[in-house]
N, CA, C and O atoms as a DFTB+ gen file, in Angstrom:
676 C
 N C O
     1  1     -23.864     -31.632     -26.282
     2  2     -22.718     -30.785     -26.549
     3  2     -22.731     -29.544     -25.661
     4  3     -21.700     -29.146     -25.118
     5  1     -23.919     -28.934     -25.519
     6  2     -24.042     -27.715     -24.708
     7  2     -23.794     -28.024     -23.229
     8  3     -23.198     -27.224     -22.508
     9  1     -24.269     -29.221     -22.781
    10  2     -24.067     -29.575     -21.373
    11  2     -22.588     -29.746     -21.059
    12  3     -22.111     -29.329     -20.004
    13  1     -21.862     -30.373     -22.002
    14  2     -20.436     -30.575     -21.802
    15  2     -19.708     -29.229     -21.717
    16  3     -18.809     -29.043     -20.898
    17  1     -20.117     -28.301     -22.581
    18  2     -19.509     -26.977     -22.586
    19  2     -19.803     -26.235     -21.287
    20  3     -18.928     -25.571     -20.731
    21  1     -21.049     -26.351     -20.802
    22  2     -21.431     -25.702     -19.542
    23  2     -20.637     -26.267     -18.368
    24  3     -20.223     -25.520     -17.481
    25  1     -20.420     -27.601     -18.359
    26  2     -19.640     -28.210     -17.292
    27  2     -18.197     -27.699     -17.299
    28  3     -17.620     -27.415     -16.249
    29  1     -17.618     -27.586     -18.517
    30  2     -16.250     -27.092     -18.622
    31  2     -16.158     -25.654     -18.133
    32  3     -15.209     -25.294     -17.437
    33  1     -17.148     -24.823     -18.495
    34  2     -17.147     -23.433     -18.042
    35  2     -17.319     -23.366     -16.531
    36  3     -16.711     -22.522     -15.871
    37  1     -18.146     -24.254     -15.980
    38  2     -18.338     -24.296     -14.534
    39  2     -17.059     -24.667     -13.809
    40  3     -16.737     -24.092     -12.769
    41  1     -16.324     -25.638     -14.363
    42  2     -15.052     -26.033     -13.771
    43  2     -14.043     -24.897     -13.818
    44  3     -13.292     -24.684     -12.866
    45  1     -14.027     -24.160     -14.942
    46  2     -13.112     -23.032     -15.059
    47  2     -13.447     -21.959     -14.038
    48  3     -12.550     -21.379     -13.427
    49  1     -14.748     -21.689     -13.848
    50  2     -15.166     -20.688     -12.874
    51  2     -14.800     -21.130     -11.465
    52  3     -14.337     -20.317     -10.664
    53  1     -15.003     -22.417     -11.147
    54  2     -14.641     -22.925      -9.824
    55  2     -13.138     -22.778      -9.582
    56  3     -12.705     -22.380      -8.500
    57  1     -12.351     -23.109     -10.616
    58  2     -10.905     -23.007     -10.483
    59  2     -10.479     -21.554     -10.283
    60  3      -9.599     -21.263      -9.472
    61  1     -11.120     -20.634     -11.039
    62  2     -10.796     -19.217     -10.893
    63  2     -11.164     -18.717      -9.507
    64  3     -10.408     -17.953      -8.907
    65  1     -12.314     -19.136      -8.988
    66  2     -12.719     -18.667      -7.660
    67  2     -11.804     -19.240      -6.584
    68  3     -11.500     -18.551      -5.610
    69  1     -11.355     -20.491      -6.739
    70  2     -10.406     -21.065      -5.785
    71  2      -9.076     -20.333      -5.848
    72  3      -8.464     -20.055      -4.817
    73  1      -8.619     -20.013      -7.087
    74  2      -7.357     -19.283      -7.244
    75  2      -7.448     -17.909      -6.620
    76  3      -6.512     -17.456      -5.960
    77  1      -8.586     -17.235      -6.828
    78  2      -8.709     -15.896      -6.262
    79  2      -8.789     -15.952      -4.749
    80  3      -8.281     -15.054      -4.078
    81  1      -9.420     -16.997      -4.184
    82  2      -9.460     -17.132      -2.731
    83  2      -8.081     -17.380      -2.165
    84  3      -7.722     -16.822      -1.127
    85  1      -7.296     -18.220      -2.844
    86  2      -5.954     -18.499      -2.331
    87  2      -5.046     -17.284      -2.485
    88  3      -4.157     -17.069      -1.661
    89  1      -5.262     -16.486      -3.534
    90  2      -4.462     -15.273      -3.697
    91  2      -4.848     -14.245      -2.649
    92  3      -3.990     -13.507      -2.164
    93  1      -6.131     -14.182      -2.290
    94  2      -6.556     -13.249      -1.263
    95  2      -5.932     -13.622       0.074
    96  3      -5.523     -12.743       0.832
    97  1      -5.856     -14.903       0.368
    98  2      -5.243     -15.333       1.624
    99  2      -3.741     -15.016       1.601
   100  3      -3.156     -14.675       2.629
   101  1      -3.123     -15.132       0.409
   102  2      -1.738     -14.755       0.257
   103  2      -0.746     -15.775       0.805
   104  3       0.446     -15.480       0.887
   105  1      -1.201     -16.956       1.179
   106  2      -0.297     -17.934       1.757
   107  2      -0.293     -19.207       0.925
   108  3      -0.852     -20.228       1.324
   109  1       0.346     -19.130      -0.235
   110  2       0.605     -20.329      -1.003
   111  2       1.814     -21.013      -0.400
   112  3       2.209     -20.694       0.721
   113  1       2.400     -21.932      -1.112
   114  2       3.562     -22.648      -0.596
   115  2       4.748     -21.685      -0.412
   116  3       5.509     -21.805       0.549
   117  1       4.894     -20.735      -1.338
   118  2       5.986     -19.763      -1.207
   119  2       5.757     -18.859       0.000
   120  3       6.692     -18.539       0.734
   121  1       4.516     -18.456       0.196
   122  2       4.195     -17.609       1.343
   123  2       4.449     -18.320       2.653
   124  3       4.961     -17.724       3.600
   125  1       4.094     -19.589       2.709
   126  2       4.315     -20.359       3.941
   127  2       5.803     -20.539       4.225
   128  3       6.246     -20.420       5.367
   129  1       6.570     -20.826       3.174
   130  2       8.019     -20.963       3.358
   131  2       8.637     -19.637       3.805
   132  3       9.529     -19.613       4.652
   133  1       8.159     -18.551       3.234
   134  2       8.652     -17.242       3.630
   135  2       8.333     -16.969       5.098
   136  3       9.182     -16.467       5.834
   137  1       7.123     -17.296       5.523
   138  2       6.737     -17.066       6.917
   139  2       7.573     -17.913       7.869
   140  3       7.975     -17.434       8.930
   141  1       7.837     -19.157       7.505
   142  2       8.657     -20.030       8.347
   143  2      10.075     -19.459       8.461
   144  3      10.639     -19.397       9.553
   145  1      10.643     -19.045       7.327
   146  2      11.986     -18.461       7.341
   147  2      12.002     -17.169       8.152
   148  3      12.954     -16.907       8.887
   149  1      10.952     -16.365       8.020
   150  2      10.844     -15.100       8.755
   151  2      10.801     -15.357      10.257
   152  3      11.471     -14.667      11.025
   153  1      10.023     -16.338      10.676
   154  2       9.915     -16.665      12.101
   155  2      11.243     -17.208      12.630
   156  3      11.673     -16.837      13.722
   157  1      11.889     -18.080      11.866
   158  2      13.173     -18.626      12.300
   159  2      14.241     -17.534      12.426
   160  3      15.018     -17.531      13.381
   161  1      14.278     -16.616      11.468
   162  2      15.235     -15.504      11.563
   163  2      14.903     -14.599      12.740
   164  3      15.804     -14.109      13.420
   165  1      13.619     -14.376      12.983
   166  2      13.213     -13.560      14.118
   167  2      13.628     -14.162      15.440
   168  3      14.042     -13.450      16.355
   169  1      13.516     -15.479      15.539
   170  2      13.932     -16.149      16.772
   171  2      15.448     -16.180      16.916
   172  3      15.977     -16.117      18.026
   173  1      16.142     -16.276      15.783
   174  2      17.597     -16.303      15.826
   175  2      18.156     -14.955      16.286
   176  3      19.100     -14.898      17.074
   177  1      17.566     -13.888      15.788
   178  2      18.019     -12.542      16.134
   179  2      16.962     -11.860      17.004
   180  3      16.445     -10.798      16.655
   181  1      16.657     -12.472      18.117
   182  2      15.548     -12.025      18.962
   183  2      15.698     -10.596      19.499
   184  3      14.704      -9.870      19.484
   185  1      16.847     -10.148      19.965
   186  2      16.931      -8.752      20.428
   187  2      16.630      -7.739      19.319
   188  3      15.942      -6.743      19.547
   189  1      17.145      -8.001      18.133
   190  2      16.867      -7.117      16.999
   191  2      15.400      -7.188      16.612
   192  3      14.784      -6.166      16.310
   193  1      14.838      -8.390      16.619
   194  2      13.420      -8.554      16.294
   195  2      12.537      -7.817      17.280
   196  3      11.542      -7.203      16.895
   197  1      12.898      -7.876      18.545
   198  2      12.127      -7.197      19.582
   199  2      12.171      -5.687      19.352
   200  3      11.142      -5.017      19.436
   201  1      13.351      -5.153      19.066
   202  2      13.494      -3.724      18.806
   203  2      12.694      -3.313      17.574
   204  3      11.994      -2.301      17.597
   205  1      12.795      -4.093      16.503
   206  2      12.065      -3.749      15.281
   207  2      10.561      -3.918      15.445
   208  3       9.793      -3.162      14.849
   209  1      10.127      -4.881      16.231
   210  2       8.685      -5.050      16.449
   211  2       8.098      -3.816      17.119
   212  3       7.072      -3.294      16.685
   213  1       8.749      -3.355      18.172
   214  2       8.252      -2.171      18.876
   215  2       8.395      -0.932      17.990
   216  3       7.494      -0.095      17.942
   217  1       9.510      -0.817      17.299
   218  2       9.753       0.365      16.481
   219  2       8.876       0.443      15.251
   220  3       8.539       1.536      14.798
   221  1       8.501      -0.707      14.702
   222  2       7.728      -0.727      13.460
   223  2       6.217      -0.864      13.687
   224  3       5.485      -1.167      12.746
   225  1       5.751      -0.651      14.890
   226  2       4.309      -0.725      15.162
   227  2       3.482       0.229      14.297
   228  3       2.407      -0.169      13.848
   229  1       3.922       1.467      14.037
   230  2       3.121       2.315      13.146
   231  2       2.951       1.720      11.746
   232  3       1.912       1.909      11.115
   233  1       3.959       1.010      11.266
   234  2       3.848       0.356       9.960
   235  2       2.828      -0.769      10.003
   236  3       2.039      -0.941       9.074
   237  1       2.850      -1.524      11.077
   238  2       1.870      -2.595      11.246
   239  2       0.457      -2.032      11.249
   240  3      -0.445      -2.592      10.626
   241  1       0.270      -0.925      11.950
   242  2      -1.051      -0.277      11.973
   243  2      -1.430       0.207      10.576
   244  3      -2.579       0.060      10.159
   245  1      -0.475       0.780       9.854
   246  2      -0.764       1.267       8.498
   247  2      -1.182       0.125       7.580
   248  3      -2.071       0.303       6.747
   249  1      -0.556      -1.044       7.714
   250  2      -0.940      -2.191       6.896
   251  2      -2.303      -2.735       7.304
   252  3      -3.088      -3.128       6.441
   253  1      -2.598      -2.767       8.589
   254  2      -3.868      -3.315       9.054
   255  2      -5.040      -2.395       8.739
   256  3      -6.141      -2.871       8.465
   257  1      -4.819      -1.095       8.776
   258  2      -5.892      -0.141       8.513
   259  2      -6.220      -0.087       7.030
   260  3      -7.367       0.163       6.659
   261  1      -5.228      -0.318       6.177
   262  2      -5.431      -0.266       4.738
   263  2      -6.346      -1.408       4.315
   264  3      -6.012      -2.575       4.517
   265  1      -7.497      -1.084       3.732
   266  2      -8.480      -2.108       3.379
   267  2      -8.250      -2.700       2.002
   268  3      -8.830      -3.739       1.685
   269  1      -7.422      -2.073       1.168
   270  2      -7.247      -2.533      -0.201
   271  2      -5.890      -3.187      -0.428
   272  3      -5.297      -3.022      -1.495
   273  1      -5.403      -3.909       0.536
   274  2      -4.114      -4.562       0.362
   275  2      -2.975      -3.598       0.590
   276  3      -3.131      -2.579       1.262
   277  1      -1.832      -3.924       0.027
   278  2      -0.659      -3.079       0.216
   279  2      -0.809      -1.864      -0.669
   280  3      -0.941      -1.985      -1.887
   281  1      -0.787      -0.693      -0.061
   282  2      -0.973       0.547      -0.789
   283  2       0.193       1.479      -0.627
   284  3       1.188       1.161       0.025
   285  1       0.054       2.634      -1.231
   286  2       1.125       3.623      -1.185
   287  2       1.332       4.136       0.236
   288  3       2.468       4.353       0.658
   289  1       0.249       4.329       0.973
   290  2       0.380       4.859       2.333
   291  2       1.175       3.894       3.207
   292  3       2.104       4.308       3.901
   293  1       0.823       2.632       3.180
   294  2       1.517       1.659       4.023
   295  2       2.987       1.549       3.619
   296  3       3.859       1.422       4.478
   297  1       3.259       1.596       2.333
   298  2       4.652       1.514       1.878
   299  2       5.447       2.740       2.296
   300  3       6.597       2.621       2.718
   301  1       4.843       3.918       2.180
   302  2       5.538       5.147       2.554
   303  2       5.812       5.192       4.052
   304  3       6.915       5.522       4.486
   305  1       4.794       4.855       4.832
   306  2       4.961       4.862       6.289
   307  2       6.018       3.843       6.701
   308  3       6.852       4.124       7.562
   309  1       5.984       2.661       6.091
   310  2       6.954       1.623       6.440
   311  2       8.377       2.032       6.096
   312  3       9.298       1.794       6.878
   313  1       8.564       2.643       4.939
   314  2       9.909       3.056       4.540
   315  2      10.467       4.107       5.504
   316  3      11.617       4.020       5.935
   317  1       9.648       5.085       5.831
   318  2      10.115       6.129       6.746
   319  2      10.305       5.575       8.161
   320  3      11.245       5.952       8.861
   321  1       9.404       4.678       8.574
   322  2       9.507       4.068       9.897
   323  2      10.788       3.241      10.006
   324  3      11.477       3.293      11.024
   325  1      11.100       2.493       8.975
   326  2      12.332       1.703       8.971
   327  2      13.561       2.615       9.010
   328  3      14.550       2.308       9.676
   329  1      13.489       3.730       8.295
   330  2      14.593       4.687       8.327
   331  2      14.806       5.228       9.737
   332  3      15.940       5.497      10.136
   333  1      13.722       5.388      10.493
   334  2      13.847       5.843      11.871
   335  2      14.377       4.771      12.805
   336  3      14.966       5.085      13.839
   337  1      14.175       3.509      12.454
   338  2      14.621       2.398      13.303
   339  2      16.082       2.018      13.069
   340  3      16.746       1.524      13.981
   341  1      16.585       2.242      11.863
   342  2      17.912       1.770      11.486
   343  2      19.025       2.274      12.415
   344  3      19.881       1.475      12.794
   345  1      19.057       3.548      12.798
   346  2      20.158       3.972      13.685
   347  2      20.182       3.211      15.012
   348  3      21.253       2.946      15.558
   349  1      19.021       2.867      15.521
   350  2      18.958       2.165      16.797
   351  2      19.284       0.684      16.636
   352  3      19.791       0.055      17.564
   353  1      18.997       0.130      15.468
   354  2      19.423      -1.247      15.190
   355  2      20.950      -1.299      15.120
   356  3      21.573      -2.215      15.656
   357  1      21.544      -0.306      14.454
   358  2      23.014      -0.252      14.405
   359  2      23.607      -0.071      15.794
   360  3      24.628      -0.672      16.128
   361  1      22.965       0.752      16.589
   362  2      23.431       0.953      17.974
   363  2      23.363      -0.368      18.751
   364  3      24.274      -0.696      19.512
   365  1      22.285      -1.111      18.553
   366  2      22.134      -2.408      19.209
   367  2      23.209      -3.374      18.739
   368  3      23.814      -4.067      19.557
   369  1      23.454      -3.431      17.457
   370  2      24.450      -4.344      16.927
   371  2      25.859      -3.981      17.393
   372  3      26.674      -4.862      17.667
   373  1      26.136      -2.702      17.479
   374  2      27.485      -2.310      17.908
   375  2      27.690      -2.512      19.408
   376  3      28.823      -2.521      19.888
   377  1      26.586      -2.673      20.147
   378  2      26.680      -2.866      21.604
   379  2      26.603      -4.331      22.005
   380  3      26.545      -4.636      23.196
   381  1      26.600      -5.218      21.068
   382  2      26.630      -6.628      21.414
   383  2      25.363      -7.408      21.100
   384  3      25.363      -8.629      21.255
   385  1      24.289      -6.765      20.670
   386  2      23.051      -7.440      20.271
   387  2      22.519      -8.346      21.384
   388  3      22.278      -9.532      21.159
   389  1      22.337      -7.793      22.570
   390  2      21.786      -8.569      23.672
   391  2      20.464      -7.946      24.140
   392  3      20.102      -6.838      23.744
   393  1      19.758      -8.695      24.995
   394  2      18.431      -8.281      25.441
   395  2      18.462      -6.996      26.272
   396  3      17.581      -6.146      26.144
   397  1      19.458      -6.865      27.106
   398  2      19.533      -5.678      27.971
   399  2      19.648      -4.402      27.154
   400  3      18.960      -3.417      27.422
   401  1      20.518      -4.425      26.161
   402  2      20.689      -3.248      25.312
   403  2      19.420      -2.964      24.529
   404  3      19.017      -1.811      24.373
   405  1      18.790      -4.032      24.035
   406  2      17.547      -3.862      23.291
   407  2      16.460      -3.242      24.161
   408  3      15.749      -2.338      23.723
   409  1      16.332      -3.724      25.387
   410  2      15.338      -3.161      26.303
   411  2      15.673      -1.730      26.689
   412  3      14.774      -0.902      26.835
   413  1      16.969      -1.427      26.857
   414  2      17.368      -0.049      27.158
   415  2      16.983       0.898      26.020
   416  3      16.492       2.002      26.256
   417  1      17.211       0.456      24.795
   418  2      16.866       1.295      23.645
   419  2      15.356       1.485      23.548
   420  3      14.877       2.598      23.332
   421  1      14.609       0.396      23.709
   422  2      13.149       0.470      23.602
   423  2      12.559       1.338      24.708
   424  3      11.620       2.100      24.476
   425  1      13.112       1.217      25.901
   426  2      12.555       1.974      27.031
   427  2      12.978       3.441      27.028
   428  3      12.420       4.247      27.772
   429  1      13.941       3.785      26.212
   430  2      14.366       5.179      26.123
   431  2      13.389       5.985      25.282
   432  3      12.972       5.548      24.209
   433  1      13.027       7.161      25.772
   434  2      12.025       7.953      25.055
   435  2      12.561       8.518      23.747
   436  3      11.781       8.777      22.830
   437  1      13.875       8.716      23.635
   438  2      14.428       9.253      22.404
   439  2      14.231       8.280      21.241
   440  3      13.845       8.696      20.149
   441  1      14.487       7.011      21.462
   442  2      14.376       6.024      20.386
   443  2      12.942       5.927      19.881
   444  3      12.700       5.968      18.674
   445  1      11.999       5.799      20.797
   446  2      10.597       5.687      20.390
   447  2      10.151       6.958      19.689
   448  3       9.431       6.904      18.692
   449  1      10.576       8.099      20.210
   450  2      10.213       9.375      19.606
   451  2      10.737       9.472      18.175
   452  3      10.010       9.892      17.275
   453  1      11.977       9.089      17.966
   454  2      12.569       9.159      16.630
   455  2      11.874       8.175      15.684
   456  3      11.542       8.536      14.555
   457  1      11.655       6.952      16.129
   458  2      11.037       5.934      15.278
   459  2       9.618       6.330      14.873
   460  3       9.246       6.228      13.704
   461  1       8.837       6.778      15.844
   462  2       7.437       7.102      15.567
   463  2       7.305       8.438      14.830
   464  3       6.365       8.625      14.058
   465  1       8.228       9.357      15.058
   466  2       8.208      10.614      14.309
   467  2       8.555      10.362      12.845
   468  3       7.991      10.997      11.954
   469  1       9.467       9.449      12.601
   470  2       9.787       9.092      11.219
   471  2       8.559       8.508      10.524
   472  3       8.309       8.806       9.356
   473  1       7.791       7.678      11.235
   474  2       6.551       7.138      10.663
   475  2       5.550       8.260      10.400
   476  3       4.835       8.240       9.398
   477  1       5.503       9.239      11.304
   478  2       4.603      10.378      11.099
   479  2       5.004      11.157       9.846
   480  3       4.141      11.640       9.114
   481  1       6.309      11.281       9.598
   482  2       6.744      11.922       8.364
   483  2       6.286      11.121       7.144
   484  3       5.970      11.700       6.105
   485  1       6.248       9.798       7.265
   486  2       5.719       8.975       6.186
   487  2       4.259       9.304       5.902
   488  3       3.849       9.404       4.745
   489  1       3.473       9.472       6.971
   490  2       2.071       9.871       6.795
   491  2       1.984      11.256       6.152
   492  3       1.136      11.492       5.291
   493  1       2.862      12.172       6.572
   494  2       2.828      13.523       6.000
   495  2       3.214      13.502       4.518
   496  3       2.603      14.200       3.708
   497  1       4.208      12.717       4.170
   498  2       4.601      12.600       2.759
   499  2       3.432      12.062       1.946
   500  3       3.132      12.578       0.869
   501  1       2.778      11.038       2.451
   502  2       1.627      10.467       1.746
   503  2       0.523      11.510       1.582
   504  3      -0.080      11.618       0.515
   505  1       0.263      12.266       2.629
   506  2      -0.792      13.280       2.587
   507  2      -0.469      14.366       1.568
   508  3      -1.339      14.756       0.789
   509  1       0.765      14.859       1.559
   510  2       1.157      15.923       0.635
   511  2       1.128      15.417      -0.807
   512  3       0.577      16.079      -1.687
   513  1       1.712      14.263      -1.048
   514  2       1.765      13.735      -2.415
   515  2       0.358      13.426      -2.920
   516  3       0.055      13.681      -4.086
   517  1      -0.500      12.885      -2.069
   518  2      -1.878      12.616      -2.475
   519  2      -2.594      13.905      -2.861
   520  3      -3.325      13.939      -3.851
   521  1      -2.385      14.968      -2.081
   522  2      -2.992      16.254      -2.405
   523  2      -2.491      16.821      -3.718
   524  3      -3.275      17.337      -4.514
   525  1      -1.197      16.731      -3.948
   526  2      -0.623      17.255      -5.188
   527  2      -1.140      16.472      -6.390
   528  3      -1.533      17.060      -7.398
   529  1      -1.137      15.155      -6.281
   530  2      -1.585      14.328      -7.400
   531  2      -3.070      14.542      -7.680
   532  3      -3.466      14.653      -8.841
   533  1      -3.897      14.602      -6.635
   534  2      -5.325      14.805      -6.861
   535  2      -5.597      16.182      -7.465
   536  3      -6.477      16.318      -8.315
   537  1      -4.856      17.198      -7.040
   538  2      -5.011      18.531      -7.626
   539  2      -4.611      18.522      -9.095
   540  3      -5.296      19.111      -9.932
   541  1      -3.514      17.864      -9.408
   542  2      -3.071      17.761     -10.797
   543  2      -4.113      17.047     -11.655
   544  3      -4.445      17.509     -12.747
   545  1      -4.625      15.924     -11.162
   546  2      -5.612      15.177     -11.938
   547  2      -6.912      15.958     -12.101
   548  3      -7.559      15.866     -13.144
   549  1      -7.298      16.717     -11.093
   550  2      -8.501      17.546     -11.195
   551  2      -8.317      18.608     -12.278
   552  3      -9.195      18.810     -13.116
   553  1      -7.161      19.286     -12.251
   554  2      -6.896      20.311     -13.258
   555  2      -6.833      19.705     -14.655
   556  3      -7.319      20.306     -15.613
   557  1      -6.253      18.550     -14.776
   558  2      -6.180      17.873     -16.071
   559  2      -7.575      17.522     -16.575
   560  3      -7.861      17.665     -17.764
   561  1      -8.443      17.063     -15.678
   562  2      -9.820      16.760     -16.044
   563  2     -10.586      17.998     -16.465
   564  3     -11.375      17.948     -17.408
   565  1     -10.363      19.112     -15.773
   566  2     -11.037      20.367     -16.134
   567  2     -10.595      20.837     -17.519
   568  3     -11.427      21.282     -18.311
   569  1      -9.304      20.746     -17.821
   570  2      -8.811      21.121     -19.145
   571  2      -9.388      20.215     -20.226
   572  3      -9.724      20.674     -21.317
   573  1      -9.499      18.949     -19.921
   574  2     -10.083      18.009     -20.884
   575  2     -11.553      18.328     -21.134
   576  3     -12.017      18.274     -22.273
   577  1     -12.287      18.661     -20.070
   578  2     -13.697      19.006     -20.209
   579  2     -13.853      20.277     -21.055
   580  3     -14.757      20.354     -21.887
   581  1     -12.998      21.252     -20.855
   582  2     -13.051      22.485     -21.648
   583  2     -12.746      22.197     -23.116
   584  3     -13.377      22.771     -24.003
   585  1     -11.789      21.317     -23.378
   586  2     -11.457      20.953     -24.758
   587  2     -12.641      20.248     -25.421
   588  3     -12.924      20.473     -26.598
   589  1     -13.328      19.398     -24.663
   590  2     -14.499      18.703     -25.214
   591  2     -15.607      19.703     -25.532
   592  3     -16.263      19.586     -26.567
   593  1     -15.822      20.675     -24.664
   594  2     -16.854      21.694     -24.914
   595  2     -16.522      22.521     -26.155
   596  3     -17.413      22.832     -26.946
   597  1     -15.247      22.879     -26.334
   598  2     -14.846      23.636     -27.524
   599  2     -15.071      22.807     -28.782
   600  3     -15.561      23.309     -29.793
   601  1     -14.705      21.534     -28.703
   602  2     -14.885      20.645     -29.858
   603  2     -16.366      20.472     -30.166
   604  3     -16.761      20.447     -31.332
   605  1     -17.181      20.354     -29.133
   606  2     -18.622      20.217     -29.321
   607  2     -19.194      21.479     -29.955
   608  3     -20.045      21.395     -30.840
   609  1     -18.743      22.626     -29.520
   610  2     -19.218      23.894     -30.077
   611  2     -18.849      23.997     -31.554
   612  3     -19.654      24.442     -32.371
   613  1     -17.605      23.576     -31.897
   614  2     -17.178      23.611     -33.298
   615  2     -18.020      22.662     -34.150
   616  3     -18.369      22.988     -35.284
   617  1     -18.343      21.504     -33.609
   618  2     -19.169      20.545     -34.350
   619  2     -20.584      21.073     -34.550
   620  3     -21.178      20.867     -35.609
   621  1     -21.123      21.746     -33.555
   622  2     -22.465      22.316     -33.681
   623  2     -22.465      23.413     -34.751
   624  3     -23.396      23.507     -35.550
   625  1     -21.418      24.237     -34.761
   626  2     -21.330      25.281     -35.774
   627  2     -21.197      24.688     -37.171
   628  3     -21.743      25.223     -38.136
   629  1     -20.460      23.565     -37.273
   630  2     -20.227      22.958     -38.577
   631  2     -21.448      22.181     -39.072
   632  3     -21.812      22.295     -40.243
   633  1     -22.082      21.396     -38.203
   634  2     -23.119      20.472     -38.622
   635  2     -24.532      20.873     -38.180
   636  3     -25.510      20.272     -38.624
   637  1     -24.640      21.834     -37.354
   638  2     -25.958      22.291     -36.921
   639  2     -26.308      21.743     -35.544
   640  3     -25.573      20.949     -34.957
   641  1     -27.442      22.189     -35.058
   642  2     -27.884      21.866     -33.706
   643  2     -28.258      20.391     -33.537
   644  3     -28.305      19.906     -32.406
   645  1     -28.526      19.664     -34.627
   646  2     -28.898      18.241     -34.536
   647  2     -27.775      17.389     -33.925
   648  3     -28.047      16.352     -33.320
   649  1     -26.550      17.811     -34.078
   650  2     -25.394      17.062     -33.580
   651  2     -25.357      17.066     -32.048
   652  3     -24.880      16.108     -31.439
   653  1     -25.845      18.113     -31.438
   654  2     -25.723      18.260     -29.989
   655  2     -26.668      17.350     -29.204
   656  3     -26.455      17.112     -28.015
   657  1     -27.695      16.849     -29.856
   658  2     -28.674      16.010     -29.147
   659  2     -29.741      16.842     -28.489
   660  3     -30.586      16.290     -27.785
   661  1     -29.745      18.159     -28.685
   662  2     -30.714      19.040     -28.078
   663  2     -31.757      19.515     -29.085
   664  3     -32.614      20.327     -28.733
   665  1     -31.712      19.039     -30.317
   666  2     -32.591      19.529     -31.359
   667  2     -34.054      19.168     -31.102
   668  3     -34.952      19.920     -31.482
   669  1     -34.298      18.028     -30.464
   670  2     -35.660      17.581     -30.210
   671  2     -36.318      18.284     -29.032
   672  3     -37.530      18.154     -28.860
   673  1     -35.582      19.012     -28.224
   674  2     -36.111      19.648     -27.017
   675  2     -36.990      20.801     -27.309
   676  3     -37.507      21.432     -26.387
């Protein structure tokens, strides 16, 4: 009976480890279909894809540098970077969506400057918000620690020094 139970638990563990490996890879059947559709759309709209690839390089770097999967920094940088790219995508679309216009936009220093500066603002937003949140959490922890000390002092006054754990010292 115990052997059968151990085998079942072993199978469950194997299945869980396989599931976690496939989730880490992130390419199940839905992921593969999404990638195929993404590549086909990229090839269909190649001038726009080329412009967005060059313009969104800071976002790609933010995703690759992030070691814990998709995080707040990568999302913030990507959102701001995309906001910097959108005016030039509209300019490309209004000019006929051809390779020459796309290359003209990419080779222009204004477009790259705007796109990459927008990504830099994403990094700055992440830096400021992280600082504010960490400061808030630190202050909250300090207030909690002070409340615990007051409560401990009240308990010692009520029940004596034995409650504090220092009576044996």
